[in-house]
N, C-alpha and C positions, 0 to 999 in steps of 0.2 A: 640358261638358268639365271634367275635374278640375283643380284649381289645381296649378301647378308646385311641386315639392317644395323647401322652403326649409330650410336648416340654420343660418342666422344669426339672432341675437337683435337685431332692429331696434330694440327699446326700449333695449337696452343700448348700441347704437351711437349713438343720438341722446341717450342720457343722461337718459331720462325714464321715468316709471312707465306701467303699462298703462292707467291711468285718465286720462292726460293729455288735455287738450282740443286742438282744432285750433290754437288760438293758441299754446299752449305748444309744440306740435310745430314750428310755423313758427319761433318765436323760437329754439328749440334748434337747428334746422337752420341758420339764418342764422349763429348764433354758431359752430357747429362748422364750417360751410363756410369761414368766414374763417380758422379755425385750420388746417384740413386742405387748403387750396387748394394745388395743385402749385406755383404761382408763389412761395408763401411757404415751401415745403419743397423746395428745389432739391437738397439732399443726400440726400433720402430717396427711394430707388428705388421704394418701395411707396406713394408719396403719391397717384399717379393712381388706383390700385386702391382705396385707402381713400376717396378723394373720390367715386369712382363708387359704392362700396357705401353711402356716406352718402346720395347722391342716390336710390339704389334704395330705401333704408329710408324716406326722406321721401316718395317717390312712393307707396309701399305704404300708409303710415299716414295720409297726408293725405286719401286717398280712403276714405270710409266703407265702400264695398263690399269693396274689397281688404283693408281693415283687418279687417273681420269674417272674411273667409276666412283671413287670417293669424292672427287670435286663436284660430281653431280648431286650428291647428298649433302655436301658441306653447308650450303645456305640454310637448308631446313634444320640441320643440327644447330647452327648458330641461333636461329630463331627459337628452337625448342629450349636451348639453354637459357636464352634471354627470358623466355616465358616462365621457365622454372624459377629463375631469379626473381622475376616480378611476383610470382605466386608466393615465394618465401618471404619477400619483403611485405607483401599484403598480409600474410598470416602473422608476421611479427608486429605489424602496425595494429592489427585487430587485437592481438594479445595485449599489447600495451594499452590500447583503449579500454579493453575489458578490465585490466588491472586498475586503470584510473577510475572507471565507473564503480568498481567494487570498493576502492578506497573512498570515493565520494559517498557511496551508500553507507559504508561503515561510519564515516564521520557524521552523516546526517542521522544515522541511528543513535550514535553516541550523544549528539545534541538533543535528540528527542528524549532519550532516556534521562539525560540531565534535567530537561524541562519537566518530565514527569516526576522526577524525584523532588524538584523544587515545589511543584504543585502539591505533592504528598506532604512535604514538610509544612507548607503553608496551611493545608487542610488540617493537619494534626495540631498546629498552633491555634487555629480558629476553634477546633473542637475543644482543646484544653481551656481556652478563654471562655467558651460557652459553658463548659462544665463548672468552671469556677464561678461564673456569674449565676448559674442555676443553683449552685450550692449556697451562695450568699443569699439569694432570694428565698430559698427554702428555709434557711436559718431565720431570716427576717420574718417570713410568714409564720414560722413556728413560735417565735417570741410574741408576735402580734396575736396569734391565736391563744397563747397562754394568758396574755394580758387581758384579752377580751373575755376569756373564760373566767378569769379571776374577778373581773369587773362584773360580769353577769351573776356570778355566784354571790358576790357581796350585795349587789343591787337586789337580788331576789330575797336574800335574808332580811335586808332592811325593809323591803316591801311587805314581806310576810309579817314583820313586826308591826308595821304601821297600818296596813290595810285591815280595817275592822268595819263592822256594820253590815247588816243584812242587805240593805239596798245597794251599798257600794259593791258588795260581793256579787249581787245579781248583774250589775253593770259590767263588772270584770268578767263574769261568766259569758255575758253576751259578746264582749270583745274577743274572748277566746274562741267562741263559736264562729265569729266572723273570720278570725285568723285561720281557723280550721278550713272554712270554706275557701279562703284565698289559697291555702296550701293545696287543697284538692284541685282547684282550678289550674294552679300552676303545674301540678303533677300531670293533669290531663294534657295541658299544652306541651309539656316536656315529652310526654310519651309520643305525641304526634310528631314533634320535631325529631325525636330519635328515630322514629320509623322512616321519616323522609330522608334523614342523613344516611341511614343504613341502606336505603334503596338507591340513593345517589352513589354511595361508595361501591355498591355491588355493580351498578352500571359501568363505573369507571374500570373496575376490575375485569368485567366482561369485555370491555373494549380492549384492555391490555391483552387479555387472553386471545381475543380474535386477531389482534395485530400480530402477536407471537405465532399463532397458528398459521396466519397468512404468510409471514416471513419464513417460517419453517417449511411450509408447503412449497413456497417458491424455490427454496434452496434444494429440497429433495426432489422437486419435479424434474422429469427428464424431457418434457416437452415445452417447458417455458423458456423461450429464447429471448425474452425481453431483457434489456440491459437498463438498470436503474441508474439515473444520472446522479452526480454528486449533489446537485441542488435538491433532488428528491430525497436523497439520504438525509441531508441536513434538515429538510422540512419534516421528515418522519421522526428524526431525533428530537426536533423542537416540540412536536406534538406529544411525543412520549414524555419528555421532561415536564411539559405543562400538565399532562395527566397525573404525573407523579406528584407534582406540587399540589395539584387540586386534591389528590387522595390524602396527602399529608395534612392539608388544611381541614378537609372534612373529617379525617380521623381524629384530629385534635379537637375539633368542635364536638364530635360525637363523644369523646372521652369527657370533655367538660360538661356536656349535657347529662351524661350518665352520672358523673360525680355530683352534679347539682341535684339530679333526681334522687340519688341516695341520701344527700343531705336533707332534702325536703321530706323524704320518707321518715328519716330519723327525727326530724323536727316535728313531723305530724304525730309520730308515736309519743314523743315527749309531751306534745300539746294535749293529746288524748289523755295521757296520764294526769296532766295538770287539771284538765277539765273534770276528770273523775274525782280527783282530790278536792277540788273546789266545791264540787256538788256535795261532798260529805261534810265540808266545813260550813255549808250554808246553815244559818240558824244558830251556830255555836259561838260566833264572834259578834262583838258589838259594832255599832255604826261609826267607825273611824274612817277618815278619808284614805282611800288606797293610793299607792304609788303607781303612776302610769308607766310601767315598764314595757308595755306592749309597743309603744312608739320607739323606745330606745332599741328594742330587739329588731324592729323593722329597719331602722337606720343602720344598725350594724350589719344586717344582712345585705342591705343595698350597697354599703361600702365594700363588703367582700365581693359582691357581684361585679362592681366596677373595677376592682383591683384585678380580678380574674380576666375580665375583658381587655384591660390594658396589657396584661401579660400576653394574652393571645395575639393582640395586634402587634406587639413588639416581636413575638416569635415569627409571625407571618412576614413582617418586614425583613427580618434577618434571613429567612428562607428565600424571599424574593431577591435580596441582594446577592446571596450565594448563587442562586440560579442565574442571575444576570452575569455574574463573574464567570461561571462555568461556560455559559453560552458565548461570552466574549472570547475566552481562551480557545474554545472549540473553533470559532470562526477564524481567529488568527492562525491557528494551527492548520486549518483546511486551506486558507489562502496561501500560507507559506509552502505547504506541500504542492499546491497547484502551480505556484511560481517555480519551484524547483523542478517539477515535472516538465513544465514548458521550456525552461532553460536546458534541461537534459535533451529534450526532443530537438531543440534548435541546434545544440552542439552535434548531435548525431546526424542531423540533416546536413550541416556544413561539412562534417567529416566525410559523409557519403558522397557529396557533390565533389569534394576535393579528390577523393579516390577515383571517382568516375572520370573527372577531367584529366587526372594524371595517367590513368590507364589508356584513355583515348589518345593523349599525346605520345605515350610510349608506343602504342599500336601504329600511329602514323609514322613515327620515327623508324620503327622496325620495318615497315613497308618500304620506306624510302631507302633504307640501307639495303634491303633485299633487292630492290630494283637496280640500285647502283652496282651491287656485287654481281648480278646476273648479266649486266651489260645490255646494250641496245638490241641485240638479236634475241635474247631470252626475255626481254621485257614483256612482250606480248604473249609469250608461251611459258611464263613462269609457273603457272598453275599446273602445267603438265609434268613438271619435274617431281611433284609429290603425288603419291598414289592414294593419299587420304585414308589409308587402311587402319591407322592407329585410332585409339579411343579418343573421341572428341570431348574436350572438357566443357562443362556448362559454366558460363560466367554471368553473374547477376549484374544488372545495371543497364544503362542506356548505351547501346552500341549500334553501329550501322552494319547491315548485312552487305558483304562484298558482292553478293550475287544479284540481289534485287534492289540494292541501294536504298532500302527502307530502314529507318531508325526503329529498333526494337526497344520498347519501354521496360521490358521485364528482364529478359535474358537472351543470350545468343550462345551458339556452340562454336568452339575454336579448335582447329586442327593443331596438335602439339608439334607437328613437324614443320609446316610451312606458315603457321599463324593465320590461316584463312578463317574469317568469321562469317557465319551464315545462320539464318533462322532455322527453325525446325524443318520447314518445308524445303528450303533451298539446300540444306545439308544432304538430304537424300539424293537430290538431283546432282549435286557436286560429286558425291561419292560414286554414283552410278556412272557419270561421265568419265571420272578418273579411271574406274575399272575398265570401261570400254576402251579408253585411250591406251591403257597399259596392255590390254589384250591385243589391240591392233598393232602396237609397237612390237610386242613379242612375236606376233605372226610375221611381221615384215622382217624382223631380225632373223627368224628361222629361215625364211625364204632366201634372204641374202647369204646366209651361211651355207645353205644347200647349193646355191649357185657357185 
């Protein structure tokens, strides 16, 4: 009958060496029994279990037969405990590294949140300045329009008083007809420009809709396995921002054209009314030289048009500057995130290499200690002392298979009892050979006992 599997180091429990005599074992047991007795450790809930384990260790080592059986299993027990200690240290190191990475992630997130808050505050300040500037410009335009309206009203009254004469009124009527023709031509041109702007704006909106549909389709697709690079994301974001700026510019131009179109329609209606009124007055006034207010109206309208164009250029320049600032910050943030990711990957790679080299050194040291403990006779037959029946642990990393001597780049399996490392193929061979050796040894033991 095979001995029961033991996982405790009885020599360490008694505080003695493997070469201790029976007298040393008895003295160590009596001394430890006094210290670990449950009556002297009332506050320790594990006192009874420790005392029973001490008694079991004493019973095993005081008997020479059971001690010989235990000495056969003792090297594997030492290696198993060393393996468990290394695993615990590795788990603690991984936990500390995970906590450090989480702390770094929280700090990076806090820095990013602070940067976003700064950007939001700066954007609010810029928007407030823009609103104040627009308010001042609107007030200035209002005062200018009132002044222009007052001047036009006064000039019209003076012109009506001075303009007399049938022939002069005919000339004035001709000028009005010419102005009407100019207004109609301008309205026609504006209608064509408005149609072109609306068409261009619709094309940009369709492009945005197609891009959004494509992006949504890529996200929801189950068969699209393509990975978009960071450069492609930045390029797509740049194109989207450019389309957005182009839409804003064309929308502003469209609003200006529509406003100008309404102004021209109003002016044309006023002009038609004036033409009708002048036709009624023909023949009623005498021939006095009329005031040429047509040229003054044209100059005033040209000044208003230039002022609107200047405002549009300033607005476009401001939008372009804001877009450049946004793109610059986006590029800086992307570069910073890329640097942080690269540093994190480098740290993880160094830590993994350090753990791998430390594990390899510990494995070599454990093998050396095991060979030293087994002695010269058992050095060549050390593997036969373990039956390899325990569950083999899977260890990630670069390790050498003890059977085929090939370095495995991904993982190996390790016996928890003797510390043997093997690849997936060699593990089956080692376990089958151990089972066959154990069965043959059991058969020979039975034959000897029968004899």
